[in-house]
C-alpha positions as CSV (number, residue, x, y, z in Angstrom):
1,Q,13.3,4.9,-1.4
2,V,12.8,1.3,-2.7
3,Q,9.7,-0.8,-2.7
4,L,10.0,-4.4,-1.6
5,V,7.8,-7.4,-2.4
6,E,8.3,-10.8,-0.7
7,S,7.2,-14.1,-2.0
8,G,7.8,-17.8,-1.5
9,G,6.3,-18.3,1.9
10,G,4.1,-21.3,2.7
11,L,3.5,-24.4,4.9
12,V,6.3,-26.9,5.1
13,Q,7.1,-29.9,7.4
14,A,9.9,-29.8,9.8
15,G,13.1,-30.7,8.1
16,G,11.9,-29.2,4.8
17,S,13.1,-26.3,2.7
18,L,11.8,-23.1,1.3
19,R,13.2,-20.3,-0.7
20,L,12.0,-16.7,-0.1
21,S,12.4,-14.0,-2.7
22,C,12.3,-10.2,-2.3
23,A,12.0,-8.2,-5.5
24,A,13.0,-4.5,-5.3
25,S,11.8,-1.6,-7.4
26,G,14.1,1.1,-8.7
27,R,17.5,1.3,-10.4
28,T,19.7,1.7,-7.4
29,F,19.3,-1.8,-5.8
30,N,23.1,-2.3,-5.8
31,T,23.5,0.6,-3.4
32,Y,21.5,-1.1,-0.7
33,A,22.3,-3.6,2.0
34,M,19.5,-6.1,2.3
35,A,18.2,-8.1,5.2
36,W,15.6,-10.6,6.3
37,F,13.8,-10.4,9.6
38,R,11.1,-12.6,11.1
39,Q,8.3,-12.1,13.6
40,A,6.8,-15.0,15.4
41,P,3.3,-14.6,17.0
42,G,3.5,-12.5,20.1
43,K,7.2,-11.8,19.7
44,E,9.3,-8.9,18.4
45,R,10.7,-8.8,14.9
46,E,14.2,-10.3,15.0
47,F,17.2,-10.3,12.6
48,V,17.7,-13.4,10.5
49,A,20.3,-12.6,7.8
50,A,21.8,-9.8,5.8
51,V,23.9,-9.3,2.7
52,N,25.9,-6.3,1.6
53,W,25.5,-4.4,-1.5
54,S,27.6,-6.6,-3.7
55,G,26.7,-10.0,-2.2
56,G,30.3,-10.5,-1.0
57,S,29.5,-10.3,2.7
58,T,26.8,-11.9,4.7
59,S,25.7,-12.1,8.3
60,Y,23.4,-14.5,10.1
61,A,21.6,-14.9,13.4
62,D,23.1,-17.7,15.4
63,S,19.8,-19.6,15.3
64,V,19.9,-20.0,11.5
65,K,23.6,-20.3,10.8
66,G,24.3,-23.4,8.8
67,R,20.6,-23.7,7.8
68,F,19.8,-20.5,6.0
69,T,21.7,-18.8,3.1
70,V,21.1,-15.2,2.0
71,S,22.1,-14.1,-1.5
72,R,21.2,-11.5,-4.1
73,D,21.1,-11.0,-7.8
74,N,21.7,-7.3,-8.6
75,A,20.8,-7.8,-12.2
76,K,17.3,-8.9,-11.1
77,S,17.1,-6.5,-8.1
78,T,16.2,-9.5,-6.0
79,V,17.4,-10.9,-2.7
80,Y,16.9,-14.5,-1.7
81,L,16.7,-16.5,1.5
82,Q,17.2,-20.2,1.1
83,M,16.0,-22.0,4.2
84,S,16.8,-25.7,4.9
85,S,16.3,-28.0,7.8
86,L,13.4,-25.9,8.9
87,K,12.1,-26.2,12.5
88,P,8.8,-25.3,14.0
89,E,10.4,-22.4,15.8
90,D,11.2,-20.9,12.4
91,T,7.5,-20.1,12.0
92,G,6.6,-16.5,11.5
93,V,6.2,-13.7,9.1
94,F,9.4,-13.0,7.2
95,Y,10.1,-9.4,6.2
96,C,12.6,-8.1,3.6
97,A,14.4,-4.8,4.5
98,A,16.7,-2.5,2.7
99,K,19.2,0.2,3.9
100,R,21.0,2.4,1.5
101,T,24.6,1.8,2.4
102,L,27.8,0.5,0.9
103,R,29.1,-0.4,4.4
104,G,28.7,-3.9,5.7
105,T,25.6,-5.9,6.8
106,P,23.5,-4.0,9.4
107,R,21.8,-6.3,11.8
108,A,19.6,-3.8,13.8
109,R,16.0,-3.3,12.9
110,Y,16.2,0.5,13.4
111,E,18.8,0.8,10.7
112,Y,16.4,-0.3,8.0
113,D,13.9,2.2,6.6
114,N,12.5,0.2,3.7
115,W,10.3,-2.8,4.4
116,G,8.2,-5.3,2.5
117,Q,4.8,-6.4,3.5
118,G,6.0,-9.8,4.8
119,T,5.4,-13.4,3.8
120,Q,4.1,-16.1,6.1
121,V,6.3,-19.2,6.8
122,T,4.7,-22.0,8.8
123,V,6.7,-25.1,9.8
124,S,4.7,-28.0,11.1
125,S,6.1,-30.6,13.5
């Protein structure tokens, strides 16, 4: 198991940028694929982006491609989500998730069994 703590959320105007961070506990961070999900009010939690154990492979939801970048620093046990050109529809609680695997970048919510507490991102129009 790994414990995850997100930070970096806040209020930003449309067109602005934010960088989210997710710090993981434990010494086996580099055996986990990491992902970001978001949940808008009244909606289900949805996949945003994922990065494999090494950082060499990434995957994005179509809605964020070209605007968001996921990366990781295994030496710091931290994964990042750089968000640019933010839109009001990006508003929601962003969750970090971890799956112990050396294979690929899982995109399904059910595949992840470690979750952070979430950080709120609000984009004003």
